[in-house]
C-alpha positions as CSV (number, residue, x, y, z in Angstrom):
1,M,61.7,69.2,24.8
2,Q,62.8,67.1,23.2
3,Q,62.9,63.5,24.3
4,G,66.2,62.9,24.6
5,E,67.1,65.7,27.0
6,P,67.5,65.2,30.4
7,Q,65.2,67.6,32.7
8,R,66.6,70.0,34.6
9,I,64.8,71.2,38.0
10,V,64.3,74.7,38.5
11,G,63.9,76.4,41.8
12,T,65.5,75.3,45.2
13,T,66.5,71.5,46.7
14,G,64.3,71.5,49.3
15,M,66.9,72.8,51.7
16,H,66.8,76.3,53.7
17,P,69.3,79.2,53.0
18,G,71.0,78.9,56.6
19,S,71.2,75.2,56.9
20,T,73.8,74.1,56.0
21,A,76.0,76.4,58.9
22,V,73.5,75.1,61.5
23,E,74.0,71.6,60.8
24,L,78.5,73.3,60.8
25,V,78.4,74.6,64.0
26,V,76.2,71.3,65.2
27,A,79.2,69.6,64.8
28,V,81.7,71.0,65.3
29,T,80.0,71.5,69.1
30,L,79.7,67.1,68.9
31,L,83.3,67.4,67.4
32,A,84.4,69.4,70.2
33,V,82.9,67.6,72.8
34,L,83.5,64.3,72.0
35,S,86.9,65.7,71.6
36,G,86.3,66.7,75.9
37,I,85.7,63.3,77.3
38,C,88.2,61.3,75.1
39,S,90.6,63.1,76.8
40,E,89.2,63.2,80.4
41,L,89.1,59.3,79.4
42,I,93.0,59.9,78.7
43,V,94.3,61.6,81.3
44,S,92.6,59.5,84.2
45,T,94.3,56.3,82.5
46,V,97.8,57.9,83.0
47,R,97.1,59.0,86.5
48,L,95.8,55.2,87.1
49,R,98.1,53.5,85.4
50,R,101.1,55.8,87.3
51,E,99.6,54.6,90.3
52,E,99.1,50.6,90.0
53,R,103.4,51.4,88.1
54,K,103.5,52.2,91.9
55,R,102.1,49.7,93.9
56,A,103.9,47.1,91.2
57,W,106.8,48.9,92.4
58,A,106.2,48.6,95.5
59,L,105.4,46.1,95.9
60,Q,108.0,44.0,94.9
61,E,110.0,46.7,97.5
62,A,108.5,45.2,100.0
63,A,108.7,41.2,98.7
64,N,112.3,42.1,98.8
65,A,113.1,43.8,102.1
66,M,110.6,40.1,102.8
67,E,112.9,38.1,101.7
68,T,115.9,39.7,103.4
69,L,114.1,39.7,106.2
70,F,112.6,35.9,106.6
71,A,116.4,34.9,105.3
72,K,118.1,36.4,108.5
73,P,119.0,34.1,110.9
74,W,116.7,33.4,114.0
75,E,118.4,35.0,116.9
76,A,118.7,38.5,114.7
77,L,114.5,38.1,114.8
78,V,114.6,39.8,117.7
79,V,111.1,41.2,118.6
80,G,110.5,45.1,119.2
81,K,113.2,45.8,116.6
82,K,112.0,48.5,113.6
83,E,114.4,49.2,111.2
84,V,113.1,51.9,108.1
85,G,115.1,52.6,105.4
86,P,115.1,53.8,102.0
87,C,113.7,51.3,99.0
88,S,116.5,50.1,96.7
89,P,118.4,52.6,94.0
90,A,115.7,51.1,91.3
91,G,113.0,51.6,92.9
92,Q,113.5,55.5,93.4
93,P,113.2,57.1,90.2
94,V,109.5,55.0,89.9
95,L,108.2,55.8,94.6
96,E,110.6,59.6,95.0
97,S,111.2,59.2,98.2
98,A,109.1,55.5,99.2
99,V,110.4,54.2,102.8
100,V,110.6,50.7,103.8
101,R,109.3,49.7,107.3
102,Q,110.5,46.7,108.8
103,E,109.2,45.6,111.7
104,V,109.8,41.8,113.7
105,L,106.4,41.5,116.3
106,A,105.9,37.9,119.1
107,A,103.2,36.1,117.8
108,G,103.7,33.3,120.3
109,E,106.6,31.0,119.7
110,A,107.1,32.2,116.2
111,R,108.0,36.0,114.9
112,R,105.4,38.2,113.1
113,L,107.2,40.0,110.3
114,V,105.5,43.8,109.1
115,V,107.2,44.7,106.0
116,T,105.6,48.2,104.5
117,V,106.4,50.5,101.7
118,E,105.2,54.1,102.1
119,W,106.1,56.8,99.0
120,P,104.4,59.3,98.5
121,N,101.2,60.1,95.8
122,G,101.6,63.6,94.8
123,E,98.5,66.1,93.1
124,G,97.3,66.4,97.1
125,K,97.0,62.7,97.6
126,P,97.2,60.7,100.1
127,S,100.5,58.5,100.7
128,G,100.1,55.2,99.2
129,S,101.2,51.6,101.0
130,V,101.8,48.3,100.3
131,S,102.3,45.6,103.3
132,L,103.4,42.0,103.5
133,V,102.6,39.7,106.8
134,A,104.3,36.8,107.5
135,Y,105.8,34.5,110.3
136,R,108.4,32.4,110.9
137,F,108.6,29.0,113.6
138,P,111.7,28.1,115.7
139,P,114.2,26.1,113.6
140,V,113.4,22.5,114.9
141,A,116.2,20.8,116.4
142,A,117.7,18.4,114.2
143,Q,116.2,14.9,115.5
144,P,118.4,12.1,115.8
145,A,118.5,9.3,112.9
146,S,116.8,6.7,115.4
147,Q,114.0,8.9,115.5
148,S,114.3,10.4,112.2
149,S,113.3,5.9,111.3
150,R,110.4,6.1,113.8
151,A,109.0,8.6,111.8
152,S,109.2,8.4,108.6
153,G,107.6,5.0,109.8
154,G,104.4,6.4,110.6
155,I,104.2,8.1,107.7
156,S,104.2,5.2,105.5
157,Q,101.6,3.2,107.8
158,L,99.6,6.7,107.6
159,A,99.7,6.0,103.3
160,Q,98.9,2.6,104.4
161,H,95.5,3.1,106.6
162,T,94.3,5.3,103.4
163,N,94.7,2.8,101.6
164,L,97.3,4.6,99.4
165,P,100.3,2.8,97.7
166,P,103.7,3.5,99.9
167,V,106.0,5.8,98.0
168,G,107.8,4.0,95.4
169,G,105.0,2.5,94.1
170,N,104.7,-0.8,92.6
171,R,106.1,-0.3,89.2
172,G,107.4,-3.4,89.0
173,D,111.0,-2.9,90.7
């Protein structure tokens, strides 16, 4: 051999016959297992997001129903009154056949307002539900002008006793 020529290695390079096939099978198996795990994660995430979306819509439906119920005059809030109806047209595509239940209960001199939204969950799961509860007290009768001035005087006395500046403060008036 001459001094400037590259040397050639003759023989095997340390690999056994068939080792690349085994490595390929192991790699494909690992890839299949990992893709199966990832697909399970994706499916469960999509299902969870769908359920959370339904819960958010149901909460919005309950809030709207509670606001409507709370806006009614005191005389219309009859104790023991129950109403059942469908959800709004905007919520029907998401909540399908959801039911909105409104109930007025006695709570001392107040009224306990309960709004519940129930929707089918499908897939063999129990139905979902969201409830809101609010208390509404009877309206306070309007006070005569002479009593309202006494009440404001009591507030200013309270402010003076707690070392707070009076309302309006000393702004250099």
